[in-house]
C-alpha positions in Angstrom: 55.4 158.4 100.6 58.9 157.5 101.6 59.9 155.8 104.9 63.6 156.7 104.6 66.0 153.9 105.2 63.3 151.3 106.0 64.5 147.7 105.4 61.9 144.9 105.1 63.0 143.6 108.6 61.7 147.0 110.0 58.2 146.3 108.9 58.3 142.7 110.0 59.5 143.7 113.5 56.9 146.5 113.7 54.1 144.1 112.7 55.2 141.6 115.5 55.4 144.5 117.9 51.7 145.3 117.1 50.9 141.7 117.9 51.0 140.4 114.3 48.3 142.8 113.1 48.6 143.9 109.4 50.2 147.2 108.6 48.4 149.7 106.3 51.1 149.1 103.6 50.6 145.3 103.6 47.6 145.4 101.2 49.6 147.5 98.7 52.7 145.4 98.2 53.2 144.7 94.5 56.9 144.4 93.7 60.6 145.2 94.4 62.7 148.3 93.7 66.4 148.3 92.7 68.0 151.2 94.6 71.5 151.5 93.3 72.9 154.8 92.3 74.7 155.9 89.0 78.1 154.6 90.2 77.6 152.4 93.2 75.4 149.5 94.4 74.6 151.3 97.7 72.9 154.7 97.5 72.3 157.4 100.0 69.1 159.4 100.2 70.2 162.2 97.9 70.6 160.1 94.7 67.8 157.7 95.7 65.3 160.6 96.2 66.6 162.2 93.0 65.7 159.0 91.1 62.2 159.0 92.5 61.7 162.7 91.9 63.3 163.1 88.5 63.7 159.7 86.8 67.5 159.8 86.8 70.0 158.0 89.0 72.7 160.2 90.4 75.8 160.3 92.7 76.1 160.2 96.4 75.1 163.6 97.9 73.7 165.0 94.6 70.2 166.6 94.9 68.1 167.0 91.8 71.1 167.0 89.4 72.7 164.5 87.1 75.8 162.7 88.3 79.4 163.1 87.0 79.5 159.5 85.7 77.3 156.5 84.9 79.3 153.4 85.6 76.8 150.8 86.9 75.9 147.9 84.5 73.3 148.8 81.9 73.7 152.6 82.3 74.5 154.8 79.3 77.6 156.9 79.5 76.9 160.5 80.6 77.7 163.3 78.1 80.2 165.8 79.4 77.8 168.7 79.0 75.2 166.9 81.2 77.4 166.6 84.3 75.6 168.0 87.3 72.9 169.4 85.1 69.6 170.1 87.0 66.7 167.9 86.0 63.0 168.6 86.7 61.1 166.9 89.5 57.6 165.5 89.4 56.6 168.3 91.9 57.8 170.9 89.4 55.9 169.1 86.6 52.8 169.1 88.7 53.1 172.8 89.3 53.3 173.5 85.5 50.1 171.5 85.1 48.3 173.7 87.6 48.2 171.1 90.3 48.7 172.0 94.0 51.8 170.6 95.6 53.0 169.7 99.1 56.0 168.4 101.0 56.1 166.8 104.5 59.1 165.4 106.5 60.1 164.6 110.0 63.7 165.7 109.3 64.4 169.3 108.6 62.6 170.1 105.4 65.8 170.9 103.5 67.1 167.4 104.2 68.1 165.3 101.2 64.8 163.6 100.4 62.4 166.5 100.6 65.1 168.6 98.8 65.2 166.1 96.0 61.7 167.0 95.0 62.1 170.8 95.3 65.7 171.8 94.9 68.8 171.3 92.8 72.4 171.2 94.0 75.5 168.9 93.8 75.7 168.9 97.6 73.0 167.8 100.0 74.9 169.8 102.7 74.3 173.1 101.0 71.3 174.0 103.1 71.5 177.7 102.2 70.9 176.9 98.5 68.5 174.0 99.1 66.2 175.8 101.5 66.2 179.0 99.5 65.1 177.2 96.3 62.4 175.4 98.3 61.1 178.7 99.6 60.9 180.2 96.1 59.5 177.0 94.6 56.0 178.2 95.4 54.9 174.9 97.0 51.4 175.2 98.5 51.9 173.2 101.7 55.2 172.5 103.5 55.0 170.8 106.9 57.9 169.6 109.1 60.8 171.3 110.8 64.0 173.2 110.3 63.2 176.9 110.8 66.7 177.4 112.2 68.0 177.1 108.6 65.4 179.7 107.4 66.6 182.4 109.8 69.7 184.6 109.6 71.4 182.8 112.5 71.3 179.5 110.6 72.4 180.8 107.2 75.7 181.9 105.7 73.9 184.4 103.4 72.2 186.2 106.3 68.7 186.1 104.6 65.5 185.8 106.7 63.4 183.3 104.7 60.7 183.2 107.4 60.0 186.9 106.7 60.1 186.1 102.9 57.5 183.3 103.4 55.2 185.6 105.3 55.6 188.3 102.6 54.7 185.7 100.0 51.3 185.2 101.7 52.0 181.9 103.5 50.3 181.2 106.8 53.5 180.5 108.7 52.6 178.2 111.6 54.6 176.7 114.5 52.1 174.7 116.6 49.7 171.7 116.1 46.8 174.0 117.2 47.7 176.5 114.5 47.9 173.7 111.9 44.5 172.5 112.9 42.9 175.9 112.8 44.4 177.4 109.6 42.1 177.8 106.7 44.8 179.1 104.3 45.5 177.5 101.0 49.2 178.3 101.4 50.7 176.9 104.6 54.3 176.6 105.8 54.5 174.8 109.1 57.8 174.5 111.1 57.4 172.7 114.4 61.0 172.5 115.6 64.3 174.3 114.9 65.9 171.2 113.3 64.4 167.7 113.1 61.1 166.6 114.7 61.1 164.1 117.6 60.7 160.4 117.2 57.0 159.6 117.5 57.6 157.8 120.8 59.2 160.9 122.2 56.8 163.5 120.7 55.1 166.1 122.7 51.7 166.3 121.0 51.2 169.9 122.2 54.3 171.1 120.4 54.6 168.8 117.3 52.0 167.1 115.1 52.3 163.5 114.1 53.2 162.5 110.6 49.6 161.2 110.1 48.2 164.5 111.3 50.4 166.5 108.9 49.5 164.2 106.1 45.7 164.6 106.7 46.1 168.4 106.9 48.0 168.6 103.7 45.6 166.4 101.8 42.6 168.4 103.1 44.2 171.6 101.7 45.7 170.2 98.5 42.7 168.2 97.4 40.6 171.3 97.0 42.5 172.0 93.7 40.3 170.8 90.9 43.3 169.9 88.7 44.6 167.5 91.4 47.7 167.5 93.5 51.1 166.0 94.2 52.2 165.3 97.8 55.5 163.8 99.1 55.5 162.5 102.6 58.7 161.3 104.3 59.1 159.4 107.6 62.7 160.6 107.8 63.9 159.2 111.1 63.4 155.5 110.4 66.8 156.0 108.7 68.3 157.8 111.6 67.4 155.1 114.0 68.8 152.4 111.7 72.1 154.3 111.5 72.2 154.1 115.3 71.1 150.5 115.5 68.2 151.5 117.7 65.2 149.2 117.2 63.0 151.3 119.4 63.4 154.3 117.1 62.8 152.1 114.1 59.6 150.7 115.6 58.5 154.1 116.8 58.7 155.8 113.4 57.8 152.8 111.2 54.4 152.6 113.0 54.0 156.4 112.8 54.7 156.3 109.1 52.3 153.5 108.6 49.6 155.6 110.3 50.3 158.3 107.7 50.0 155.7 104.9 46.6 154.8 106.4 45.5 158.4 106.3 46.5 158.7 102.6 44.9 155.3 101.8 41.6 156.3 103.5 41.5 159.4 101.4 42.5 157.7 98.1 39.9 155.0 98.5 37.1 157.5 99.1 38.4 159.9 96.4 38.6 157.2 93.7 41.1 159.2 91.6 44.3 159.1 93.7 47.3 156.9 93.5 49.4 156.2 96.7 52.9 155.0 96.3 54.9 153.9 99.4 58.6 153.1 98.8 61.8 153.5 100.9 64.8 154.9 99.2 67.3 152.3 100.4 67.8 149.8 103.2 69.8 150.7 106.3 71.5 148.9 109.2 71.0 145.4 108.0 68.7 144.5 111.0 68.0 140.9 111.7 65.4 139.3 114.0 67.9 136.9 115.6 71.6 137.5 116.3 74.1 134.6 116.3 76.9 137.0 117.6 75.2 137.1 121.0 73.1 133.9 121.0 73.9 130.6 119.2 70.3 129.4 119.8 68.7 132.6 118.4 66.5 130.5 116.1 64.9 128.7 119.0 63.8 131.9 120.8 60.1 132.6 121.2 58.4 135.6 119.8 58.1 137.0 123.3 61.8 136.8 123.9 62.3 139.1 120.9 59.4 141.5 121.6 59.1 141.7 125.4 62.3 143.6 125.9 61.3 146.1 123.2 57.8 146.6 124.7 59.3 147.8 128.0 60.8 150.9 126.3 58.7 154.0 126.2 61.3 156.4 124.7 64.0 156.2 122.0 67.6 156.8 122.8 67.1 160.4 121.8 64.2 160.6 124.3 66.0 159.2 127.3 69.0 161.5 126.7 66.8 164.4 127.6 65.8 162.7 130.9 69.3 162.4 132.4 70.4 165.0 134.9 73.4 167.2 134.4 75.9 164.7 135.9 74.1 161.7 134.6 73.8 160.3 138.1 70.3 158.9 137.4 71.3 156.7 134.4 70.1 153.4 136.1 66.7 154.9 137.1 66.0 156.5 133.7 67.1 153.4 131.7 64.9 151.1 133.8 61.8 153.3 133.7 61.9 154.6 130.1 64.0 152.1 128.2 63.1 148.9 130.0 66.7 147.9 130.9 67.2 147.0 134.6 70.5 145.1 134.3 72.9 147.7 133.1 76.5 146.7 133.6 79.1 149.1 134.9 80.7 149.3 131.5 77.3 150.2 129.9 76.7 152.9 132.5 80.2 154.4 131.8 79.5 154.2 128.0 76.3 156.2 128.5 78.1 158.8 130.7 80.7 159.3 127.9 78.2 159.6 125.1 78.3 163.0 123.3 75.1 165.0 123.1 72.9 163.9 120.2 74.4 160.4 119.9 72.5 158.5 122.6 70.6 156.3 120.1 74.0 154.9 119.0 74.8 154.0 122.6 71.6 152.6 124.0 70.2 151.1 120.8 72.7 148.3 120.7 72.1 147.6 124.4 68.5 146.9 123.9 69.2 145.1 120.6 71.4 142.6 122.5 68.7 142.0 125.1 66.0 141.5 122.4 68.2 139.2 120.2 68.2 141.8 117.4 71.2 141.8 115.2 72.7 144.5 112.9 75.3 144.2 110.2 76.2 147.9 109.7 75.6 151.5 110.8 75.1 152.5 107.2 73.0 152.0 104.1 72.5 148.7 102.4 72.1 147.7 98.8 69.3 145.1 98.7 66.1 145.5 96.7 63.3 147.0 98.8 59.5 146.4 98.7 57.2 148.4 96.4 53.8 149.3 97.6 51.2 150.9 95.3 47.5 151.6 95.6 45.8 152.6 92.4 42.0 153.1 91.9 40.1 150.8 89.6 41.0 151.2 85.9 44.3 152.9 86.7 47.6 151.4 85.8 49.4 149.9 88.8 53.2 149.6 88.8 54.4 146.2 89.8 57.2 143.6 89.4 60.9 144.3 89.8 61.5 148.0 88.8 64.2 150.6 88.9 63.9 153.5 91.3 63.8 155.7 88.3 60.6 153.9 87.1 58.7 155.5 90.0 59.2 159.0 88.5 58.3 157.7 85.1 55.1 156.1 86.5 54.0 159.3 88.2 54.7 161.4 85.1 52.8 159.0 83.0 49.8 159.3 85.3 50.0 163.0 85.0 50.3 162.8 81.2 53.6 164.8 81.1 57.2 164.1 80.1 59.7 165.2 82.7 62.3 165.8 79.9 60.0 168.5 78.5 59.8 170.1 81.9 63.6 170.0 82.2 63.9 171.8 78.9 61.5 174.5 80.0 62.9 175.1 83.5 66.7 174.7 83.1 68.2 176.6 80.2 72.0 177.3 80.3 71.7 181.1 80.6 75.1 182.2 79.3 75.2 180.2 76.1 71.6 181.0 75.2 71.6 184.7 76.2 74.8 185.3 74.3 73.4 183.6 71.3 70.6 186.2 71.4 73.2 189.0 71.4 73.1 189.8 75.1 76.0 190.2 77.5 76.0 188.1 80.7 77.7 189.0 83.9 78.0 187.0 87.1 77.7 189.6 89.8 79.1 188.7 93.3 79.0 192.1 94.9 77.1 190.1 97.6 79.3 187.0 97.6 76.6 184.8 99.3 73.8 186.0 97.1 75.1 186.0 93.5 73.0 187.6 90.7 73.1 186.9 86.9 73.0 190.2 85.0 71.9 190.2 81.4 72.1 193.4 79.3 71.0 194.1 75.7 70.2 197.3 73.9 70.2 199.3 77.1 67.9 196.9 78.9 69.0 195.1 82.1 67.7 191.9 83.6 68.9 190.8 87.0 68.2 187.2 88.1 69.1 186.2 91.7 70.3 182.6 92.0 68.0 180.2 93.9 64.9 182.4 93.4 62.0 182.4 91.0 62.2 186.1 90.2 63.9 188.5 87.8 64.2 192.3 87.7 63.7 193.9 84.3 65.0 197.4 84.5 64.2 197.3 88.2 60.7 195.9 87.9 60.1 192.5 89.5 58.9 189.6 87.3 57.9 186.2 88.6 59.4 183.2 86.8 57.9 179.7 86.6 60.9 178.1 88.1 64.0 178.8 90.2 67.5 179.8 89.0 70.1 177.1 89.7 73.9 177.3 89.8 75.5 173.8 89.9 79.1 174.9 90.4 79.7 174.8 86.7 76.9 176.6 84.9 73.8 178.7 85.8 70.4 177.5 84.6 67.3 179.7 84.3 63.7 179.0 83.2 62.8 179.7 79.6 60.5 182.4 81.0 63.7 184.3 82.0 65.2 183.9 78.5 61.9 185.2 77.0 62.5 188.5 78.8 65.5 189.2 76.6 64.2 191.4 73.7 
């Protein structure tokens, strides 16, 4: 479980916002995690999630692949042949063990963190590739948003992945009611075209909460006798931190904590489930107290920090939708829904001039100032972050100061599998190995947006579409146990594809 971009100050502020009551994660705290990437002390979500999913640090923007260089202290140099090579995730390992798998996020489901566990590409921006691999990864339960990127209008390759999912037998759902009622063992739920709303802005009739999605996924996945793997991301804690919006941070930190409670409740009853909660990096550098606006910040009472925040009932994203076309109702909306009744003329003008989709960046700092909340940056930060683990009696519990890569190693140890073995099985450099077997390999780009690897030998032809888990042997479809990946340098296929060469 990953509350993306959540700094320790976020949980502290959320706890005070609740009146000092413990959070669900509090009982699980057991260490610290070092979040640096392969070549920098501050990581973004792509290499951070890659470390958690695969056990390898990577470069900014890289999803499920090795970096170009390892330059941080203590890291071994990277072999030339390994640059950008795809490496197996714990989700892929779980599948090979016969376990059920699931992904949940409040961002679009092809965003960096969920992509890290299910896709492989040197660019987190390559949504066509990331989403297609995810669709063909055969994940049992996917819940979140981003169906725009599954439909032809949102894709450069023109494919309709929603139709593909339905053809694969998924119950494709779009409402909380449908999620509640489905009895399928294969569910793909998309509840918004792009990202989901912040919890504070959420319409419960249109979007489920993170806790509800978590409960649903667990109820489905836990029916598998061999066990399951589930990744849950509270994605927009990070987005609110980028915007310096403490309301968004509180909103989705508490929503995430509710999801952790749902997982903990199951794990304690089940007796055979480990729950790990860990953010991928800090963000924003939030402080409770702000010398830049108040020299006596350390003398402020708790109420002086919390009362201004309690007045808000929407995030910046939420209030933006309440302004009329000419934004003539700014003062009324900000007073009623954001709790600010003393807007200056300059602040009103700033709100008027804010571009669509950026309102958190404008109004977040306004309420931060009134609540004595400080920020050091609009970006990620490099400090160690808390590690939270629940493990049943008799099960090893990870603790102490650990590397982010240790999370993947811990999970694979619990599963009794080596991720290196999974990588060897799922990512074979097709040209070198096929040619060594006497076959001819052609990269077919007749359809430029949907390339195909064509292998011929002794009159037999094997066509392997990139980003999919299928091959066509002399025209007959064969399902593979992993997806085909092109990393911009080489194409990698599962060993099961190589075994088709006779």
